[in-house]
mmCIF file of the N, C-alpha and C atoms, coordinates in Angstrom:
data_MODEL
# 
_entry.id   MODEL 
# 
loop_
_atom_site.group_PDB 
_atom_site.id 
_atom_site.type_symbol 
_atom_site.label_atom_id 
_atom_site.label_alt_id 
_atom_site.label_comp_id 
_atom_site.label_asym_id 
_atom_site.label_entity_id 
_atom_site.label_seq_id 
_atom_site.pdbx_PDB_ins_code 
_atom_site.Cartn_x 
_atom_site.Cartn_y 
_atom_site.Cartn_z 
_atom_site.occupancy 
_atom_site.B_iso_or_equiv 
_atom_site.pdbx_formal_charge 
_atom_site.auth_seq_id 
_atom_site.auth_comp_id 
_atom_site.auth_asym_id 
_atom_site.auth_atom_id 
_atom_site.pdbx_PDB_model_num 
ATOM 1   N N  . UNK A 1 1  ? -101.379 179.645 -47.668  1.00 0.00 ? 1  UNK A N  1 
ATOM 2   C CA . UNK A 1 1  ? -100.750 179.987 -48.857  1.00 0.00 ? 1  UNK A CA 1 
ATOM 3   C C  . UNK A 1 1  ? -99.941  178.939 -49.825  1.00 0.00 ? 1  UNK A C  1 
ATOM 4   N N  . UNK A 1 2  ? -99.794  177.768 -49.169  1.00 0.00 ? 2  UNK A N  1 
ATOM 5   C CA . UNK A 1 2  ? -99.375  176.716 -49.783  1.00 0.00 ? 2  UNK A CA 1 
ATOM 6   C C  . UNK A 1 2  ? -100.590 175.895 -50.551  1.00 0.00 ? 2  UNK A C  1 
ATOM 7   N N  . UNK A 1 3  ? -101.845 175.865 -49.898  1.00 0.00 ? 3  UNK A N  1 
ATOM 8   C CA . UNK A 1 3  ? -102.877 175.186 -50.361  1.00 0.00 ? 3  UNK A CA 1 
ATOM 9   C C  . UNK A 1 3  ? -103.378 175.975 -51.716  1.00 0.00 ? 3  UNK A C  1 
ATOM 10  N N  . UNK A 1 4  ? -103.182 177.463 -51.644  1.00 0.00 ? 4  UNK A N  1 
ATOM 11  C CA . UNK A 1 4  ? -103.700 178.217 -52.508  1.00 0.00 ? 4  UNK A CA 1 
ATOM 12  C C  . UNK A 1 4  ? -102.866 177.765 -53.761  1.00 0.00 ? 4  UNK A C  1 
ATOM 13  N N  . UNK A 1 5  ? -101.556 177.892 -53.509  1.00 0.00 ? 5  UNK A N  1 
ATOM 14  C CA . UNK A 1 5  ? -100.598 177.562 -54.713  1.00 0.00 ? 5  UNK A CA 1 
ATOM 15  C C  . UNK A 1 5  ? -100.732 176.002 -55.165  1.00 0.00 ? 5  UNK A C  1 
ATOM 16  N N  . UNK A 1 6  ? -100.991 175.073 -54.283  1.00 0.00 ? 6  UNK A N  1 
ATOM 17  C CA . UNK A 1 6  ? -101.406 173.891 -55.034  1.00 0.00 ? 6  UNK A CA 1 
ATOM 18  C C  . UNK A 1 6  ? -102.686 173.905 -55.779  1.00 0.00 ? 6  UNK A C  1 
ATOM 19  N N  . UNK A 1 7  ? -103.852 174.578 -55.588  1.00 0.00 ? 7  UNK A N  1 
ATOM 20  C CA . UNK A 1 7  ? -104.833 174.713 -55.828  1.00 0.00 ? 7  UNK A CA 1 
ATOM 21  C C  . UNK A 1 7  ? -104.549 175.380 -57.422  1.00 0.00 ? 7  UNK A C  1 
ATOM 22  N N  . UNK A 1 8  ? -103.918 176.490 -57.353  1.00 0.00 ? 8  UNK A N  1 
ATOM 23  C CA . UNK A 1 8  ? -103.399 176.973 -58.653  1.00 0.00 ? 8  UNK A CA 1 
ATOM 24  C C  . UNK A 1 8  ? -102.600 176.083 -59.546  1.00 0.00 ? 8  UNK A C  1 
ATOM 25  N N  . UNK A 1 9  ? -101.547 175.452 -59.204  1.00 0.00 ? 9  UNK A N  1 
ATOM 26  C CA . UNK A 1 9  ? -101.078 174.331 -59.895  1.00 0.00 ? 9  UNK A CA 1 
ATOM 27  C C  . UNK A 1 9  ? -102.173 173.274 -60.482  1.00 0.00 ? 9  UNK A C  1 
ATOM 28  N N  . UNK A 1 10 ? -103.015 172.693 -59.542  1.00 0.00 ? 10 UNK A N  1 
ATOM 29  C CA . UNK A 1 10 ? -103.706 171.962 -59.877  1.00 0.00 ? 10 UNK A CA 1 
ATOM 30  C C  . UNK A 1 10 ? -104.590 172.426 -61.231  1.00 0.00 ? 10 UNK A C  1 
ATOM 31  N N  . UNK A 1 11 ? -105.124 173.670 -60.839  1.00 0.00 ? 11 UNK A N  1 
ATOM 32  C CA . UNK A 1 11 ? -106.088 174.199 -61.937  1.00 0.00 ? 11 UNK A CA 1 
ATOM 33  C C  . UNK A 1 11 ? -105.183 174.260 -63.439  1.00 0.00 ? 11 UNK A C  1 
ATOM 34  N N  . UNK A 1 12 ? -104.134 174.767 -63.366  1.00 0.00 ? 12 UNK A N  1 
ATOM 35  C CA . UNK A 1 12 ? -103.305 175.216 -64.494  1.00 0.00 ? 12 UNK A CA 1 
ATOM 36  C C  . UNK A 1 12 ? -103.242 173.592 -65.309  1.00 0.00 ? 12 UNK A C  1 
ATOM 37  N N  . UNK A 1 13 ? -102.748 172.445 -64.290  1.00 0.00 ? 13 UNK A N  1 
ATOM 38  C CA . UNK A 1 13 ? -102.681 171.225 -65.014  1.00 0.00 ? 13 UNK A CA 1 
ATOM 39  C C  . UNK A 1 13 ? -103.957 170.774 -65.730  1.00 0.00 ? 13 UNK A C  1 
ATOM 40  N N  . UNK A 1 14 ? -104.953 170.650 -65.003  1.00 0.00 ? 14 UNK A N  1 
ATOM 41  C CA . UNK A 1 14 ? -106.407 170.510 -65.734  1.00 0.00 ? 14 UNK A CA 1 
ATOM 42  C C  . UNK A 1 14 ? -106.502 171.251 -66.898  1.00 0.00 ? 14 UNK A C  1 
ATOM 43  N N  . UNK A 1 15 ? -106.058 172.676 -66.965  1.00 0.00 ? 15 UNK A N  1 
ATOM 44  C CA . UNK A 1 15 ? -106.376 173.439 -68.190  1.00 0.00 ? 15 UNK A CA 1 
ATOM 45  C C  . UNK A 1 15 ? -105.286 172.872 -69.303  1.00 0.00 ? 15 UNK A C  1 
ATOM 46  N N  . UNK A 1 16 ? -104.185 172.667 -68.828  1.00 0.00 ? 16 UNK A N  1 
ATOM 47  C CA . UNK A 1 16 ? -103.117 171.968 -69.759  1.00 0.00 ? 16 UNK A CA 1 
ATOM 48  C C  . UNK A 1 16 ? -103.637 170.695 -70.366  1.00 0.00 ? 16 UNK A C  1 
ATOM 49  N N  . UNK A 1 17 ? -104.258 169.541 -69.601  1.00 0.00 ? 17 UNK A N  1 
ATOM 50  C CA . UNK A 1 17 ? -104.574 168.514 -69.973  1.00 0.00 ? 17 UNK A CA 1 
ATOM 51  C C  . UNK A 1 17 ? -106.024 168.633 -70.903  1.00 0.00 ? 17 UNK A C  1 
ATOM 52  N N  . UNK A 1 18 ? -106.875 169.619 -70.495  1.00 0.00 ? 18 UNK A N  1 
ATOM 53  C CA . UNK A 1 18 ? -107.623 169.798 -71.551  1.00 0.00 ? 18 UNK A CA 1 
ATOM 54  C C  . UNK A 1 18 ? -107.315 170.569 -73.213  1.00 0.00 ? 18 UNK A C  1 
ATOM 55  N N  . UNK A 1 19 ? -106.224 171.394 -72.877  1.00 0.00 ? 19 UNK A N  1 
ATOM 56  C CA . UNK A 1 19 ? -105.822 172.014 -74.065  1.00 0.00 ? 19 UNK A CA 1 
ATOM 57  C C  . UNK A 1 19 ? -105.002 170.736 -74.824  1.00 0.00 ? 19 UNK A C  1 
ATOM 58  N N  . UNK A 1 20 ? -104.687 169.946 -74.187  1.00 0.00 ? 20 UNK A N  1 
ATOM 59  C CA . UNK A 1 20 ? -103.595 168.554 -75.010  1.00 0.00 ? 20 UNK A CA 1 
ATOM 60  C C  . UNK A 1 20 ? -104.999 167.832 -75.537  1.00 0.00 ? 20 UNK A C  1 
ATOM 61  N N  . UNK A 1 21 ? -105.730 167.958 -74.695  1.00 0.00 ? 21 UNK A N  1 
ATOM 62  C CA . UNK A 1 21 ? -107.141 166.855 -75.291  1.00 0.00 ? 21 UNK A CA 1 
ATOM 63  C C  . UNK A 1 21 ? -107.545 167.456 -76.281  1.00 0.00 ? 21 UNK A C  1 
ATOM 64  N N  . UNK A 1 22 ? -107.916 168.477 -76.646  1.00 0.00 ? 22 UNK A N  1 
ATOM 65  C CA . UNK A 1 22 ? -108.516 169.289 -77.807  1.00 0.00 ? 22 UNK A CA 1 
ATOM 66  C C  . UNK A 1 22 ? -107.598 169.218 -78.846  1.00 0.00 ? 22 UNK A C  1 
ATOM 67  N N  . UNK A 1 23 ? -106.160 169.541 -78.631  1.00 0.00 ? 23 UNK A N  1 
ATOM 68  C CA . UNK A 1 23 ? -105.335 169.610 -79.675  1.00 0.00 ? 23 UNK A CA 1 
ATOM 69  C C  . UNK A 1 23 ? -105.217 168.031 -80.530  1.00 0.00 ? 23 UNK A C  1 
ATOM 70  N N  . UNK A 1 24 ? -105.279 166.926 -79.689  1.00 0.00 ? 24 UNK A N  1 
ATOM 71  C CA . UNK A 1 24 ? -105.423 165.838 -80.243  1.00 0.00 ? 24 UNK A CA 1 
ATOM 72  C C  . UNK A 1 24 ? -106.465 165.236 -81.055  1.00 0.00 ? 24 UNK A C  1 
ATOM 73  N N  . UNK A 1 25 ? -107.810 165.855 -80.307  1.00 0.00 ? 25 UNK A N  1 
ATOM 74  C CA . UNK A 1 25 ? -108.857 165.614 -81.063  1.00 0.00 ? 25 UNK A CA 1 
ATOM 75  C C  . UNK A 1 25 ? -108.756 166.451 -82.290  1.00 0.00 ? 25 UNK A C  1 
ATOM 76  N N  . UNK A 1 26 ? -108.308 167.691 -82.449  1.00 0.00 ? 26 UNK A N  1 
ATOM 77  C CA . UNK A 1 26 ? -108.204 168.306 -83.632  1.00 0.00 ? 26 UNK A CA 1 
ATOM 78  C C  . UNK A 1 26 ? -107.335 167.593 -84.712  1.00 0.00 ? 26 UNK A C  1 
ATOM 79  N N  . UNK A 1 27 ? -106.423 167.081 -84.160  1.00 0.00 ? 27 UNK A N  1 
ATOM 80  C CA . UNK A 1 27 ? -105.287 166.435 -84.984  1.00 0.00 ? 27 UNK A CA 1 
ATOM 81  C C  . UNK A 1 27 ? -105.944 164.911 -85.704  1.00 0.00 ? 27 UNK A C  1 
ATOM 82  N N  . UNK A 1 28 ? -106.744 164.459 -84.724  1.00 0.00 ? 28 UNK A N  1 
ATOM 83  C CA . UNK A 1 28 ? -107.315 163.187 -85.104  1.00 0.00 ? 28 UNK A CA 1 
ATOM 84  C C  . UNK A 1 28 ? -108.446 163.557 -86.207  1.00 0.00 ? 28 UNK A C  1 
ATOM 85  N N  . UNK A 1 29 ? -109.118 164.591 -86.025  1.00 0.00 ? 29 UNK A N  1 
ATOM 86  C CA . UNK A 1 29 ? -110.144 165.035 -86.974  1.00 0.00 ? 29 UNK A CA 1 
ATOM 87  C C  . UNK A 1 29 ? -109.248 165.402 -88.453  1.00 0.00 ? 29 UNK A C  1 
ATOM 88  N N  . UNK A 1 30 ? -108.431 166.103 -88.104  1.00 0.00 ? 30 UNK A N  1 
ATOM 89  C CA . UNK A 1 30 ? -107.574 166.396 -89.637  1.00 0.00 ? 30 UNK A CA 1 
ATOM 90  C C  . UNK A 1 30 ? -107.169 165.083 -90.148  1.00 0.00 ? 30 UNK A C  1 
ATOM 91  N N  . UNK A 1 31 ? -106.628 164.310 -89.449  1.00 0.00 ? 31 UNK A N  1 
ATOM 92  C CA . UNK A 1 31 ? -106.275 163.014 -90.227  1.00 0.00 ? 31 UNK A CA 1 
ATOM 93  C C  . UNK A 1 31 ? -107.232 162.132 -90.902  1.00 0.00 ? 31 UNK A C  1 
ATOM 94  N N  . UNK A 1 32 ? -108.665 162.388 -90.077  1.00 0.00 ? 32 UNK A N  1 
ATOM 95  C CA . UNK A 1 32 ? -109.741 161.478 -90.915  1.00 0.00 ? 32 UNK A CA 1 
ATOM 96  C C  . UNK A 1 32 ? -110.149 162.248 -91.893  1.00 0.00 ? 32 UNK A C  1 
ATOM 97  N N  . UNK A 1 33 ? -110.107 163.751 -91.941  1.00 0.00 ? 33 UNK A N  1 
ATOM 98  C CA . UNK A 1 33 ? -110.340 164.437 -93.399  1.00 0.00 ? 33 UNK A CA 1 
ATOM 99  C C  . UNK A 1 33 ? -109.325 164.064 -94.253  1.00 0.00 ? 33 UNK A C  1 
ATOM 100 N N  . UNK A 1 34 ? -108.216 164.128 -93.991  1.00 0.00 ? 34 UNK A N  1 
ATOM 101 C CA . UNK A 1 34 ? -107.269 163.675 -94.909  1.00 0.00 ? 34 UNK A CA 1 
ATOM 102 C C  . UNK A 1 34 ? -107.309 162.368 -95.790  1.00 0.00 ? 34 UNK A C  1 
ATOM 103 N N  . UNK A 1 35 ? -107.677 161.536 -94.824  1.00 0.00 ? 35 UNK A N  1 
ATOM 104 C CA . UNK A 1 35 ? -108.031 160.001 -95.191  1.00 0.00 ? 35 UNK A CA 1 
ATOM 105 C C  . UNK A 1 35 ? -109.254 160.160 -96.197  1.00 0.00 ? 35 UNK A C  1 
ATOM 106 N N  . UNK A 1 36 ? -110.183 160.776 -95.629  1.00 0.00 ? 36 UNK A N  1 
ATOM 107 C CA . UNK A 1 36 ? -111.548 160.842 -96.479  1.00 0.00 ? 36 UNK A CA 1 
ATOM 108 C C  . UNK A 1 36 ? -111.329 161.509 -97.923  1.00 0.00 ? 36 UNK A C  1 
ATOM 109 N N  . UNK A 1 37 ? -110.330 162.628 -97.982  1.00 0.00 ? 37 UNK A N  1 
ATOM 110 C CA . UNK A 1 37 ? -110.220 163.331 -99.183  1.00 0.00 ? 37 UNK A CA 1 
ATOM 111 C C  . UNK A 1 37 ? -109.108 162.477 -100.031 1.00 0.00 ? 37 UNK A C  1 
ATOM 112 N N  . UNK A 1 38 ? -108.294 161.687 -99.461  1.00 0.00 ? 38 UNK A N  1 
ATOM 113 C CA . UNK A 1 38 ? -107.597 160.944 -100.236 1.00 0.00 ? 38 UNK A CA 1 
ATOM 114 C C  . UNK A 1 38 ? -108.368 159.780 -100.900 1.00 0.00 ? 38 UNK A C  1 
ATOM 115 N N  . UNK A 1 39 ? -109.101 159.112 -100.276 1.00 0.00 ? 39 UNK A N  1 
ATOM 116 C CA . UNK A 1 39 ? -109.848 158.219 -100.706 1.00 0.00 ? 39 UNK A CA 1 
ATOM 117 C C  . UNK A 1 39 ? -110.727 158.458 -101.790 1.00 0.00 ? 39 UNK A C  1 
ATOM 118 N N  . UNK A 1 40 ? -111.339 159.757 -101.667 1.00 0.00 ? 40 UNK A N  1 
ATOM 119 C CA . UNK A 1 40 ? -112.372 160.450 -102.818 1.00 0.00 ? 40 UNK A CA 1 
ATOM 120 C C  . UNK A 1 40 ? -111.573 160.527 -103.980 1.00 0.00 ? 40 UNK A C  1 
ATOM 121 N N  . UNK A 1 41 ? -110.598 161.105 -103.737 1.00 0.00 ? 41 UNK A N  1 
ATOM 122 C CA . UNK A 1 41 ? -109.601 161.487 -104.718 1.00 0.00 ? 41 UNK A CA 1 
ATOM 123 C C  . UNK A 1 41 ? -109.203 160.495 -105.736 1.00 0.00 ? 41 UNK A C  1 
ATOM 124 N N  . UNK A 1 42 ? -108.619 159.276 -104.978 1.00 0.00 ? 42 UNK A N  1 
ATOM 125 C CA . UNK A 1 42 ? -108.448 158.154 -105.672 1.00 0.00 ? 42 UNK A CA 1 
ATOM 126 C C  . UNK A 1 42 ? -109.691 157.535 -106.470 1.00 0.00 ? 42 UNK A C  1 
ATOM 127 N N  . UNK A 1 43 ? -110.556 157.570 -105.724 1.00 0.00 ? 43 UNK A N  1 
ATOM 128 C CA . UNK A 1 43 ? -112.035 157.137 -106.510 1.00 0.00 ? 43 UNK A CA 1 
ATOM 129 C C  . UNK A 1 43 ? -112.304 157.830 -107.848 1.00 0.00 ? 43 UNK A C  1 
ATOM 130 N N  . UNK A 1 44 ? -112.147 159.339 -107.460 1.00 0.00 ? 44 UNK A N  1 
ATOM 131 C CA . UNK A 1 44 ? -112.437 159.838 -108.517 1.00 0.00 ? 44 UNK A CA 1 
ATOM 132 C C  . UNK A 1 44 ? -111.324 159.757 -109.658 1.00 0.00 ? 44 UNK A C  1 
ATOM 133 N N  . UNK A 1 45 ? -110.115 159.666 -109.431 1.00 0.00 ? 45 UNK A N  1 
ATOM 134 C CA . UNK A 1 45 ? -109.446 159.180 -110.488 1.00 0.00 ? 45 UNK A CA 1 
ATOM 135 C C  . UNK A 1 45 ? -109.299 157.897 -110.907 1.00 0.00 ? 45 UNK A C  1 
ATOM 136 N N  . UNK A 1 46 ? -109.744 157.109 -110.490 1.00 0.00 ? 46 UNK A N  1 
ATOM 137 C CA . UNK A 1 46 ? -110.189 155.725 -110.988 1.00 0.00 ? 46 UNK A CA 1 
ATOM 138 C C  . UNK A 1 46 ? -111.196 155.666 -112.060 1.00 0.00 ? 46 UNK A C  1 
ATOM 139 N N  . UNK A 1 47 ? -112.285 156.594 -111.492 1.00 0.00 ? 47 UNK A N  1 
ATOM 140 C CA . UNK A 1 47 ? -113.394 156.527 -112.468 1.00 0.00 ? 47 UNK A CA 1 
ATOM 141 C C  . UNK A 1 47 ? -113.102 157.280 -113.867 1.00 0.00 ? 47 UNK A C  1 
ATOM 142 N N  . UNK A 1 48 ? -112.284 158.267 -113.739 1.00 0.00 ? 48 UNK A N  1 
ATOM 143 C CA . UNK A 1 48 ? -111.960 158.955 -114.991 1.00 0.00 ? 48 UNK A CA 1 
ATOM 144 C C  . UNK A 1 48 ? -110.851 158.077 -115.984 1.00 0.00 ? 48 UNK A C  1 
ATOM 145 N N  . UNK A 1 49 ? -110.415 157.230 -115.475 1.00 0.00 ? 49 UNK A N  1 
ATOM 146 C CA . UNK A 1 49 ? -109.253 156.518 -116.100 1.00 0.00 ? 49 UNK A CA 1 
ATOM 147 C C  . UNK A 1 49 ? -110.230 155.691 -117.214 1.00 0.00 ? 49 UNK A C  1 
# 
C-alpha cells in the first residue's frame, strides 16, 4: 500500500510539474504577443505622424 501511495503521489507531482510548465509556456507566449503588438502599434503610430 505504501508503494502504491508513493506512485500516486509521484504521478500527481509529475502532472503538476507538467501543468506548471504549460502555464509558464503560455505566459511566455502571451508576453511575446504583447511585445510584438506593442512594437507594431508603435511603428504604425510613428508612420502616421
